N, C-alpha and C positions, 0 to 999 in steps of 0.2 A: 526686435524677430533677431536682425544680427546676434544679438547677444545669445540668447536662445539657437539659435545656428551653433555658436559660436562653443555654449556649453555641450553642445550635442557631440561635437567635432572631437573635445578634450577627453569626454564617457567613451566614445569610440576608440580612441587612441588608446587609452587608459585601459581598455579592454583590451584591447591586439596587443598591447606592450604585455598585461599583464598575462593574456593566456600564451605569445612567446614564449616567456619566464617561465611557463611552466612546462611548458612543451621541453623546451632546452632542459630543463632541472630534469627532467622525465628521462629524456634521451642522456643525461648523464648519468643519472642511477644506472640506465638498461645497459650502459658501458661500464660503468664499475660491478654491476650484478653481474654480469659477464667475465669481467677478469675475474672474478671470486671463483666462480666457477670454472675456469679453465687452471686458476690456482690449485683449486679440487682435484682436477684431475691429477694431476701433475703431483700431487703429492699422493694419491691414489695410486698412480700408476710407483709412483717410487714404490708405496708399501707394499705391493705386488710381487718384487722383485725382492723385496727384504724376505718377504715369506717365502716364495721360493727357491731362497737363498737358504733360510733355517729348514726348510721343507729337504732338503737336499742335505745339508748335514745330518737331519736325523736319518736319513734313509743308508744312508753311508754306514751309520753304525751300524742299522738291521743287516748291510751286507754280512758282516761278520757271521754275526747269527744267523743269519738262514744257510749260508755255505762257507761260513769258517771250518767247518769239522772234516770239510774232503778238502779243500784249497786254498792256496796260499794265495790272499787279495791284497795289490796294491795300486794306492792312486796314482799315478805317476803324470808328469807335465813336462812336454815338451812341443818343439814349434811346429807352423805351418808356413803356407806363403803367408806374405801381408795381404792386406781388404785390397778388395778389388777398384774402391772408392775410398777416399778418404773425406769421410764429412765434418771430423774434430782432429786435425794434426795434433794439439795439444793432446787430447784425450786420448789417442788410439798409436799415436805415435807416426813422425811421418810416412816413412816408407817398412818400418820395422815387421818381424814379423808375428803373425799369429800363434798366442799359449794359449793353448790348451790344456786339459787334463783329459786322462782316460784312464780306466779300470784294464788290471791283469789280472786275469784269475789262471794260477796254475795248479795241477794237481799235485797233492802234497805226497803221494805214494809213486813219483816217479820217479826213475834211474836218472840220474844227469849225467851218467855217462854215454846215454842212448838219445836216439834223435827223435823228437817228436814233431806232432803236423800242429798248423797252427789256425788258428782263424776270427776272423775278424768279423766284429756283430755289430754294425751299428743300428742307431735304433730309432725308431719312426716316430710319426708328429712332426707338423709345421717347425710347433717352437714344442720343444720338449727333454726329457734326456734319458738315461739306460737308469732307469729305475728296478727296485727289487718287483715290479710286474713280471722281470723277465725271469725268477730265481728258478722257477722248476727247468726251463731251459737253461739255462746253465748250468746245473745240476747235472738234466742229464745229460749234458757234452762233456763236464770233466768228469763223470764216472766211464765215459766210453776212452779217455784217456788225450782229451783235444786241450790245449794250450788256448788261452781266450784273451781281445784283447778287444775292449767297446769302445772308441773314441765320444767324447764330448763336442764334438765338430761344433765349429762357428753356427751362433745361434741358439745352442742349447740355453734350457732355461736353470738357475739355480745358481747363476756365474755373475749378477747384476746388470743392471740395465747394458753399459757399453756392450758387455757382449753379446746381451740377445741381442742387438739392432748390427750385429758385422752379419747378422743369416745370409748367405748366399748359397740359395734351394738349386740345388741338382749344378751349380759352379763349384767356387773354391772348397766348398765342403766335400767335396768330393777326392779333393787332396789332402784335407783332412784326416780325414778315414787311412786314406793309404798312406799316409805319417805313419799312422801305426803298425804298418808293416813292417813300415824298413826300422821304427823304433824298437822291434821285437827280434829280426833279425840282427842289429847291433848288439843289443842288451842281454839275448841269452841264447847263449853256447848252443842249447840242446834243442833248439827249433830248428826242424829241416826246413831250409827253403825252399826244397824241391816239394815240400806237401803243404802249402798253405791254399787255403780258403777263405771264403766270405758268404754270410747270409745275412738276409736282413727280410722281415715286412712291411708291406705300405711305404712311408720315404725311405726306412731301410730299404725295402726292398729298391726302390729307385736307387739310390745309394750305391747298393749291391752293383745293380747293372750298369750305371757309369763307371765304375771301377773297372768291371772285365773289360767294357770298352776300352774307356784309356788307358789300360795297363793290363793286357789279354794276356805278355808273358811272362806275369805277377802271380797268377793263380791258376791252381789245379783245376778250382771248379766252382760253382757258387748255386743257392738255392735263392730265388726270388719270390715272397709270398705278398700275395697280392699289391703287387708294387703300381705304387704310381706312377704314369706310363707314357701318360700324353696331357701335358699342362696345358696346352691350347685347347683340347678337349672338356679338360677339367673344369676350367675357368668359365667353360659352357654352362655347366651344370651347377655351378656350386652356389656360393651364396655372394650376397656383397660383401659379406663382415669377412669371409674367407679369402675373397678376391683379394683386398683390399691390404691380405698382410702379404701380397706379393707386389702390389703398387706402391707401399710405401714409400717414402725418400731413401729412407736406411738401406732399402732392399732393393727390390727390378725398379722401380721408381716408373714405370711406366703399365698400362695395362696389354694383356692379349693384344686387344685392339689395337694399339698406337704400336706395338713392335711385335709384331706376331714370330718373327723369326729371332729374338730373343728366347721367346718360350720355348720355342719348338728346339734350339739348340741346348735347352736344359732338360728335353723329355726322351728319354730312350727308345721310344717309337719311329724316332728321326734319326737317330744312332743305330738304328738295327744291323748296318752293314759292317758295323766293326767285330761285330759278335767271333770270337774262337773260344774260347773259354766250353766248357762242358756244364750246361744250365738248365736245370730244374725250376718250373714254375707253375706256381699253384692260383688260382682265383675261385671266388664262389659266386654265383647268380644271384644270392642277394645280400650280397654286399652291401652296406650304408653308409661307406666309405668313400672306397676306389670300386664306383661303378664298373660291373664288369666289361663295360663298354671298351676299358681302356686298355686292360691286360689282353683284349680279343684284338685289338689292332695290334698291340704288340706283336702277337700269337701270328698274325698274319702279314706283318713286316718282316719279322723273321721268315717266312715262310716261304715270301716272295723272294728274300735274297739266298733262299737255297741253304739255310743254314742248317745244322744238326741241332739238336737242342730236345728235352723233353717237356713235357705240360700234361696238367690235368686242371677241367674247369667241373667243380665241385657244384652239385646241382642243390640248392636251395640248402646248406649243410646250415646244423642249428649252430648259436652264434658269428652268422655274418661275416664281419672284415673279422673278428677275432677265431673264427670258426677250427682252426690249426694248433692253437696257441691254447686253449683250454684244459681243464683238469678231467675233462672227460675220459671216457676209454675211447670214444669215436675220434677224437683230438690226438690221444696218444700212435692210435694205428696209424692215421696219417706221419706221424711226429715219424714213429721208424721208417715209413717209407723213406722220406728224408735223409731220414740219418745212415740208410743204407746208400742212398744216391750218393751222398759226402763219402761215406766208405769205402764206395767204392775206386773212388781214386787219392782218396787222405790215408789209408789205411791205419786207422787208429787202435792201438794195445791192444782197445775193448771193446769188441763194439758189438752194440744190441741187435740180440734176435728175436726178442719179442718183447712184449711191451711188460711183462714182469720184470723185468730188468731195469725197469725204471725206477 
């Protein structure tokens, strides 16, 4: 009886050890699989940045085909302020200024003994770049005699993972764009420092607003189209994936819930009291990206501060977020209003009078 009991105990023990070993082996296999998946994700991320860089090089060539007949095009590189947070000193430089590229467009037919107006043109997108998407608008501005600088501020795509992770939405990217103004005045004697304006849509609209709030003496006029205006409200209706772009450890590093003041600091609506520059704002009630509630909040805030500015809320115009950037006749008529507003302060040599001149 004792022998049978001992044998049963041995069998149970062997079964237990076998089961335990199998579980450990399964656990080890799962851990190995997870590590392998992380490696794949990392490689995919690297490949994505590689293809972004390749796409950017292709798009750079397209600029010459699309605008080179009427504009001298250059892509220059200069510096801005160091990163706010240094995650990897060996990679980014301890406190070194951030280096970035900017596109410069100069009308070919100008008389360089005279003075010409300058427009800063920041691109949109949380992570994006100044692409040939903007060709038609650049051509329209060049035809009127504007010089343009469009900066690829920190966080722009097409310049590798390191630059991508320098993103500082509503923060130091604003200073990157402002540095473009300084660069143009230092390097082009025919730029009139008294005729500098800025325009942008969406995220570019936010950068436009923050520039005139932070540097009111530097700009004669500004246009902000469908501008991101309130990051606190935006985080409330955005998707979780979108929110993670801001709370990423290399970005703000916290959610709006965790640090609401930081999100306010980066939002135009909470800086409305600083407005001194002539300003035109456009928004669209069916905007599927920047909800009209954000821009309406900005408009109310500016009115509450007693600020003088112009705005128009378009009712369900075709195109949603891009309604006034399309190639349609309707969009061109809206842009004509924008151009006339800018021309009233910047006095370009060849202002448009009708859309047939586009």
